[in-house]
Backbone as a ProteinNet text record, in pm:
[ID]
protein_1_A
[PRIMARY]
MKLKKDKCCCGGTKKTPCVCMIEGNQCSASSPKCPCYALIDKQKSIKKMVGVI
[TERTIARY]
-7017.1	-7100.6	-7223.4	-7336.9	-7459	-7507.5	-7522.6	-7568.1	-7722.8	-7790.8	-7939.8	-7969.5	-7871.3	-7893	-7780.6	-7804.2	-7690.5	-7615	-7678.8	-7612.1	-7671.2	-7613.1	-7652.6	-7636.9	-7693.6	-7690.5	-7550.5	-7466.8	-7335.5	-7233.7	-7285.6	-7192.3	-7141.3	-7181.9	-7139.7	-7177.9	-7084.9	-7112.6	-7096.8	-7120.2	-7094	-6950.5	-6855.8	-6720.6	-6675.9	-6740.5	-6705.9	-6839.1	-6905.2	-7035.8	-7029.6	-7139.8	-7146.8	-7242.8	-7262.8	-7352.6	-7495.4	-7544.9	-7689.7	-7701	-7607.9	-7618.9	-7614.1	-7537.9	-7516.6	-7644	-7706.4	-7825.4	-7942.9	-7951.9	-8076.1	-8146.5	-8082	-8144.2	-8192.7	-8307.7	-8357.7	-8287.4	-8226.2	-8157.4	-8245.3	-8210.1	-8294.3	-8205.6	-8217.8	-8149.5	-8207.5	-8326.6	-8396.4	-8401.7	-8421.8	-8422.4	-8542.2	-8508.4	-8377.9	-8296.6	-8177.4	-8091.5	-8030.6	-8014.9	-7948.2	-7806	-7721.9	-7579.7	-7505.1	-7530.6	-7457.5	-7478.4	-7591.1	-7616.8	-7571.2	-7577.2	-7518.6	-7377	-7305.6	-7157.6	-7122.5	-7200.7	-7184.5	-7178.8	-7282.8	-7295.1	-7184.6	-7130.6	-7024	-6892.1	-6876.6	-6761.8	-6771	-6878.5	-6898	-6859.5	-6907.3	-6881.3	-6738.5	-6665.5	-6529	-6443.4	-6476.5	-6413.5	-6430.6	-6544.2	-6547.5	-6454.4	-6435.6	-6360.2	-6207.1	-6159.6	-6019.5	-5968.2	-5860.5	-5800.7	-5708.9	-5694.3	-5600.7	-5488.2	-5373.2	-5251.2	-5185.5
-7050.3	-7010.4	-7106.8	-7051.3	-7134.1	-7168	-7290.9	-7336.1	-7358.8	-7316.5	-7333.3	-7462.3	-7538.9	-7672.2	-7761.5	-7894.1	-7980.5	-8036.6	-8032.6	-8084.4	-8004.4	-8028.7	-7951.1	-8034.3	-7984.6	-8058.9	-8067.8	-7965.2	-7967.7	-8055	-8116.7	-8200.9	-8130.2	-8004.7	-7937	-8012.6	-8004.3	-8073	-7975.1	-8021.8	-7924.4	-7892.5	-7979.8	-7943.8	-7849.7	-7861.5	-7763.7	-7712.9	-7619.9	-7555.5	-7474.2	-7464.5	-7379.1	-7261.9	-7172.5	-7061.9	-7103.6	-7214.9	-7241.1	-7297.9	-7368.6	-7418.2	-7298.3	-7193.6	-7081.2	-6996	-6965.8	-6887	-6960.5	-7093.2	-7170.5	-7178.4	-7166.6	-7160.6	-7304	-7307.6	-7433	-7452.6	-7570.4	-7595	-7608.7	-7549.9	-7543.6	-7554	-7654.8	-7663.7	-7580.4	-7538.2	-7459.7	-7309.2	-7219.9	-7077.2	-7047.7	-6960.2	-6896.7	-7017.8	-7027.6	-7144.3	-7093.7	-7193.1	-7163	-7130.7	-7069.3	-7036.6	-7155.3	-7282.2	-7395	-7446.7	-7447.9	-7496.3	-7383.4	-7271.6	-7162.2	-7176.9	-7208.9	-7228.3	-7355.2	-7451.2	-7573.5	-7554	-7482.9	-7449.1	-7373.6	-7270.3	-7195	-7278.4	-7375.8	-7469.1	-7558.4	-7601.5	-7682.5	-7601.9	-7477	-7398.7	-7364.8	-7345.6	-7306.9	-7442.8	-7553.5	-7676.1	-7690.7	-7653.4	-7669.3	-7570.3	-7455.2	-7345.2	-7373.8	-7453.8	-7467.1	-7597.6	-7592.7	-7710.6	-7762	-7900.3	-7966.2	-8022.9	-7993.1	-8045	-8163.3
12782.5	12680.7	12688.6	12681.9	12695.7	12558.6	12520.8	12396.1	12389.9	12292.3	12284.8	12217.5	12150.5	12093.2	12126.9	12137.6	12170.7	12048.8	11932.8	11807.2	11693.3	11574	11453.5	11325.6	11211.3	11090.7	11029.9	11075.5	11011.4	11092	11199.6	11268.3	11401.9	11427.7	11550.6	11677.2	11771.4	11903.2	12024.9	12138	12250.7	12263.3	12224.1	12222.8	12114.6	11997.9	11887.2	11833.4	11894.1	11857.9	11739.8	11666.4	11548.2	11585.3	11480.1	11491	11527.4	11458	11481.9	11629.4	11692.3	11829.2	11922.4	11893.9	11987.8	11984	11854.5	11840.5	11856.9	11848.9	11858.6	11733.9	11621.3	11487	11452.8	11389.5	11326.1	11189.4	11173.7	11046.5	10923.6	10813.1	10700.6	10575.7	10488.3	10367.7	10249.9	10266.5	10169.3	10224.3	10124.8	10149.4	10245.7	10349.1	10389.4	10463.1	10411.4	10474.8	10610.5	10696.5	10822.7	10796	10888.5	10858.6	10816.1	10884.6	10846	10704.6	10666	10523.5	10430.1	10455.8	10371.8	10357.4	10468	10458.6	10387.1	10397.2	10325.6	10175	10128.3	9993.5	9945.1	10022.6	9980.3	9966	10053.4	10052	9926.9	9898.1	9776.2	9648.4	9637.4	9522	9510.9	9627.2	9624.2	9580.1	9614.9	9572.4	9422.3	9352	9208.3	9146.8	9204.5	9135	9158.4	9257.3	9282	9218.3	9139.4	9089	9181	9183.1	9268.9	9184.7	9215.8	9141.5	9212.6
[MASK]
+++++++++++++++++++++++++++++++++++++++++++++++++++++

């Protein structure tokens, strides 16, 4: 698979690429967010909703 970027804001690498690296997206934490920042936001909201025992 050919990557359009070598690294990403989410920590993606050539060994473990993310969507932004494959598609060549510019990372953006503000709207419209790139797929990586959108996923990071979803993960943060899920952590707040789930209780740890």
